[in-house]
BALO-241057 format. One record per residue (C-alpha): residue in one letter; x, y, z; residue number from 0. Coordinates in Angstrom, 2 decimals. Last residue first. Layout:
% BALO-241057
R;aa;c1;c2;c3;i
R;a;X;Y;Z;NUM
...
% end
This chain:
% BALO-241057
R;aa;c1;c2;c3;i
R;e;-4.89;65.07;6.38;100
R;a;-8.36;63.49;7.11;99
R;e;-7.14;60.23;5.98;98
R;t;-4.47;59.67;8.56;97
R;a;-7.25;60.48;11.37;96
R;e;-9.55;57.57;9.61;95
R;d;-6.48;55.30;10.20;94
R;k;-5.77;53.51;6.67;93
R;k;-6.67;49.75;6.44;92
R;v;-3.96;47.95;4.74;91
R;n;-4.78;44.78;3.36;90
R;v;-2.01;42.06;3.32;89
R;e;-1.85;39.32;1.10;88
R;v;-0.07;36.10;2.04;87
R;t;1.23;33.90;-0.42;86
R;p;5.00;34.55;-0.41;85
R;k;7.00;32.04;-2.51;84
R;q;8.92;29.30;-0.76;83
R;d;6.29;26.87;-0.52;82
R;k;6.36;26.47;-4.32;81
R;r;10.12;25.94;-4.32;80
R;f;9.88;23.41;-1.42;79
R;a;7.12;21.67;-3.32;78
R;a;8.86;21.32;-6.50;77
R;f;11.82;20.08;-4.67;76
R;a;9.90;17.50;-3.07;75
R;k;8.59;16.55;-5.89;74
R;d;11.68;16.20;-7.78;73
R;l;13.21;14.33;-4.82;72
R;l;10.43;11.76;-5.09;71
R;a;11.30;10.96;-8.48;70
R;q;15.12;10.78;-8.00;69
R;i;14.42;8.65;-4.72;68
R;e;12.25;6.09;-7.06;67
R;s;14.95;6.06;-9.64;66
R;v;17.80;5.08;-6.97;65
R;e;15.43;2.26;-5.82;64
R;y;14.17;2.63;-2.17;63
R;k;15.29;0.58;0.86;62
R;m;17.28;3.76;2.03;61
R;l;13.82;5.51;1.88;60
R;e;12.58;3.77;5.00;59
R;d;15.53;4.30;7.02;58
R;e;15.82;8.00;6.09;57
R;t;11.90;8.24;7.49;56
R;l;8.77;8.99;4.96;55
R;t;6.09;10.66;6.36;54
R;g;8.07;12.58;8.92;53
R;d;7.30;16.03;7.51;52
R;s;7.72;14.91;3.96;51
R;l;10.21;17.94;3.47;50
R;l;12.57;16.35;6.27;49
R;s;12.43;13.16;4.69;48
R;i;13.06;13.94;1.28;47
R;l;15.87;16.16;2.06;46
R;k;17.75;13.41;4.13;45
R;v;17.15;10.73;1.59;44
R;s;18.63;13.26;-1.07;43
R;m;21.23;14.08;1.30;42
R;r;22.48;10.54;1.55;41
R;l;22.48;9.96;-2.23;40
R;a;24.70;13.46;-2.77;39
R;e;26.93;11.89;0.26;38
R;a;27.21;8.43;-1.80;37
R;n;28.00;9.78;-5.18;36
R;m;25.53;10.47;-8.05;35
R;g;26.34;14.12;-8.72;34
R;n;24.65;17.35;-7.26;33
R;v;22.39;16.56;-4.04;32
R;l;23.70;19.10;-1.58;31
R;e;24.25;21.63;-4.35;30
R;g;20.92;22.12;-5.28;29
R;v;20.11;23.21;-1.48;28
R;r;22.35;26.65;-2.36;27
R;n;19.09;29.03;-1.59;26
R;v;18.91;27.65;1.96;25
R;d;22.26;29.43;2.55;24
R;g;23.94;28.12;5.51;23
R;d;27.19;28.88;4.06;22
R;p;27.03;25.65;2.00;21
R;c;23.80;23.97;2.97;20
R;l;23.06;21.32;5.86;19
R;e;21.81;24.30;8.12;18
R;s;19.87;25.47;5.92;17
R;i;17.96;22.10;5.24;16
R;a;17.36;22.03;9.35;15
R;i;15.91;25.48;9.37;14
R;v;13.61;24.87;5.93;13
R;a;12.47;21.59;7.57;12
R;g;11.45;23.30;10.99;11
R;i;9.83;25.86;9.35;10
R;t;7.89;23.91;7.25;9
R;a;8.62;23.35;3.39;8
R;k;6.05;20.88;2.61;7
R;f;5.79;17.31;0.75;6
R;r;2.54;15.68;0.81;5
R;i;2.87;12.09;0.73;4
R;e;0.10;9.49;0.45;3
R;k;1.59;6.25;1.66;2
R;e;1.23;3.48;-0.74;1
R;m;0.10;-0.15;-0.32;0
% end
């Protein structure tokens, strides 16, 4: 049975990812997974786990095939980029006294 996975960039995940990134810059997250080496694969698993909000554990992900990890990483990064965009709109209501000026 497949789990439904909703990737999201929670504050906790973004902080943890930032701490892994070069210079602590979350905008450099792609550098963590460049290449097909042990460290890049470990980082892919860690990022997927963090962005799945615990739905997928690192131990569980270690049993997946490389192609499955890549597909999950693509989905996780898509959600990460989407969640980084501001979505809150603020309506500023002018004070009546300010409007009289």
